[in-house]
N, C-alpha and C positions, 0 to 999 in steps of 0.2 A: 503493499500500498502506500508507502513512503517514496518508493521508487517512481511509482505512477503519479504521486502529485509532484514531484521534482519540477518535470517540464513545465505544467501549470505555474508553478512560484515564478518560472524564470519569463514567461510572457506574462505575467501580471503587472499592471500597470505599465505594459511597455511605452506606450506613448509616452508618460513621464519620464521613463528611463532615458528613451531617446532624446527627447528636450532637455534633459540635463547632462547629455555630451559635451557640447561647447563650454559649460561653466565648468565641468571636470578638467577638460584639457586647458583651458585658460588658468585654472588654479593650479594644473600641474607644472606647464611651461613657464607661467610668471613667478609663482610662489617657489616651488619646488626647483624649477631651473634656475632662477635667479639666486636663490640661496646656496646653491650648488656651485655657481659661478662666482660668487662672492666668496666662498670659502676657499674655493680653487686660487683665486688671484690674491688672496692675502698671503700665501707664500710666494708672490713675485716682487719684484721691484719697480712695481707699475708706478710710473708720475702722472703727468698729465693725461695719459691715454693707457690703457691696458696693453701689457706684452708679457709674452710667455718667456721670463727671465727668471725663472725660479730660484730662490735664495734660500730655501727652506725655511727655518724657523727665524730667521734674522728680525722680520718686522716683529715679531711679537717679543723678541728679547729687546727691540726699540722701544716697544711699546710700553713694556712692564719697566723699563729703566727710565722712563717719562715721568718728571714728578707731576706733571700737568695730568696725566693719565691717573696716577696714585690719588692725586687730590680729587679728581672726578669721582672715583670709586668710594671714597671715604664719604665724600658727599652724597653719593648715591646711597648707601648703606645707612647713614645719618636720617637723610629724607625718607627711605623706606621704611625704614623701622619705626618711625615716629609717624608716618602716614598711615601706616598700616594699624598700629595701634589708637590712634588718637581718631579715624575716620571709623573705625571699627565701632569705639566706645562711644564716642560723641553720635553717630547714626543710629546706633541701637539705644540709645537713650531717648532721641529725640522720636523714634519710632515707637516704642513703648508708650511716650506720653501720648501722642497722637492715637495710638489704640486704645486709648481709654474712651474713644466717642467723645471728645471734646467739642466744644462749639466752635464754628469757623474752622471745621479740621481741612476742608479743601483750599482756605487761604493760606493758612500755614504751611499747608504743605506743597502749594505754589510760591510761596516765598521762600522755603529752604531748597526748593527744588529750581529755582530760576537761575542760581549761578552757573547751574551745569550748562544751561542753554547759551551760555558766552563762549566764545572762543576763548583759549589758553593766553592769546595775546592781550585781548582786551581785558581779561582778568589780571595779566601782568601788569598792564599799564596803569590801572586801578590802584592795585595795590601798592607801585611804585609809588603813586601819589599820597596814597593814604601812610606810607611809611617816610615820605620825604620828612626830613629833619626841620625844614622850613615852612612847610605848607600844612603838612599831615601832623600826626598824632603829637609828636613832639611841640611843634610850634604853637598849637591850640592849648595844650597845658600850659606852656610858657607865658601864653598871652593872658590866661586865667591868675597868672601869680607866681607859679612853681618855676622862676627861671632857671633853677638848676637842674630840672627835670632832662633826663636824656633818655632817648629812645630812636635810635637808629640802625635798627639791625642790618639794613642793606650797605650800609657805607662801614661797617666793622666787620672785617676779615673772620674774627672769629666765630661770628654768628648769623654771618649772611645767609648761612642755608637755611635756619630757622625763619628770616623772613620770608624767605621763596617757600616754606613751609606753611605758614598764614595762608598766601593765596592760594596753594594747593588744597588745603583742608576747606577753605570757603567754597572752592569749586567742584569738589566731589564729595563733599559729607552728604549734601543732598540726594545723590544719587544712591548713597549707601544707607540712608535713611529711608528711601522708597523701596530697595530692597529689601530690608528688613522688616519694614511694614508690610509687604506683601506676604512675607514669612508668617509673620506674627497672624495675619488675618486667615491663614490656613491652618492654624491650631484648631482644633475643635473646642465648642464652647463647654462640652461636658467635661473636659480635662480642668478646666478652670473650676468648674462647679465642684469638681471631686477634690480637687487642692484645697479649696475652700472648707467644704464639709471635713476632711481631715485636719483642719486646723495648720496647713503648712504655709508658713509666711510667704509674702508674695516675691521676695527676692530668691528664695529658695526655691520655688516654683519657676522662674526664669530660669535658675541657675543649672539646675538638676534636671527640669523636665522640659521646658521651651527652648532653649538652647540646643539641647541633643536633637530633638526634633526637626529642627532648622537647619540640619546639617548639608543639605543640599544646596540652600541658600547663600549659606556662610560660605562654602565652597566656590561657588560661583563669582560671590562678590570678592572673593580673594583673589581669583582669578583676574577679573576685571581691574582691581585697584593694582595690582601686582605687575600687569602689562604695562598700565599706564606710568607705573613708578618706573621702569626700566626706561622707557622711552621719552621722559621728561625733558622737555627741550624750549618750547615756546616761553613757559614762566621765566626761565633763567634769562632768555635772549629780551623779553620784554622788562624784566626788573632791574638787571644788573649787566646783561651782556658778557656773563663768567667773571665780571669783578667783585670785588675791588682787586686787581690785579688777576690772578686765575682762582682767587678763593671759593669762587661758588661755580667753577667747571663741573659739567655732568658729562658722562660718558657719550650721550647723542649729539652733544654740540663738539664734542673731541673730534668724532668721527665727521661732522659738517666742515670744521676748522681744517682738518688734515686732507679733506678731500678737494674742498673746494678755494680753501685759502692758501694752503700751504701746497697744493695741486700734488698730493701725494696720495695715489688711489691706494697703493699696497697697504699704507699706514692705515688708511680709513677703513679698507676690508678687513685687516687684522681687528680692529677695535671692533667693528659691526660683528664680525666673528665671536668676538668675547661676549657681546651683547645678547647674541643668538644664544649662547652657553647658558647666558643669564636666565633667558626666557624658557628653554629647554627644561632648566632645574625647577621652576615652577610648573609647567604644563606636564610633564610626566608624572609628579607625584598627584596632581588633579586628576590625570586621566586614569591612573592606576585605581584611586580610592573610588573615582566612579563609577568606571567600568569593570575593574577587576573586583571591586565590591558586590556590585549588582549579579556578576556572574558566578561568585560563590554563593550567594544566597539565591539566585534565580532558579 
């Protein structure tokens, strides 16, 4: 019986499968082919134009001996850890508050989600003005009488990455909130009623019952936020341009500078390959947790 059903399954939804062929070919050629091409030419000494003069790991050795790249990695680590922790915490708290069926919920949801509708360039420029020592928060507070007040993170190389973090949180927390809210709305009301009947405190209900049940939403949110962290570029360019000096450099900007300013494609490809590796480190565990877990329990 299974053998007789197999031909039917092959021809099931045949029109849809044929229509998907151009998309599959495009994805294969553009994404997979482009990725392999980038990795291959990262082992060459390509300058303005690609050339097949292989130099082994020379580009990677040069990459990891560059102070600019090391600072980029450090900034990405700080930005990434803070973004993941704070966006999840703030997003979940906001979602939990909105899940209480408060008045004007739609209005608050729109307000919180609105920054995500803006481009990162616009967000960066807005926060560049907000954090400007003359016209922003520092200037306003000093005009109120606190003349010794100092708050200029974008001009302090020690904390400039946190100034960029403010803009990133403002931009992305609304999306995290909406994803968390969708997960909370998917929790059965009977679970809340049973928890109240058993006298379980609300914080324990969230921590030990609700959050584990939101695992698919949490993993999806993690992937979305993590991939956005790896490719952060627009905020840095709009707010600081990588300054002061190279204090706010990030890997994506390093790739752009190497390829288009220094005209060193090989170095840019090597940096891009390292960024790809970072994405794979995020995607592979997610795929294992999602599809491997389903297969084991399926």
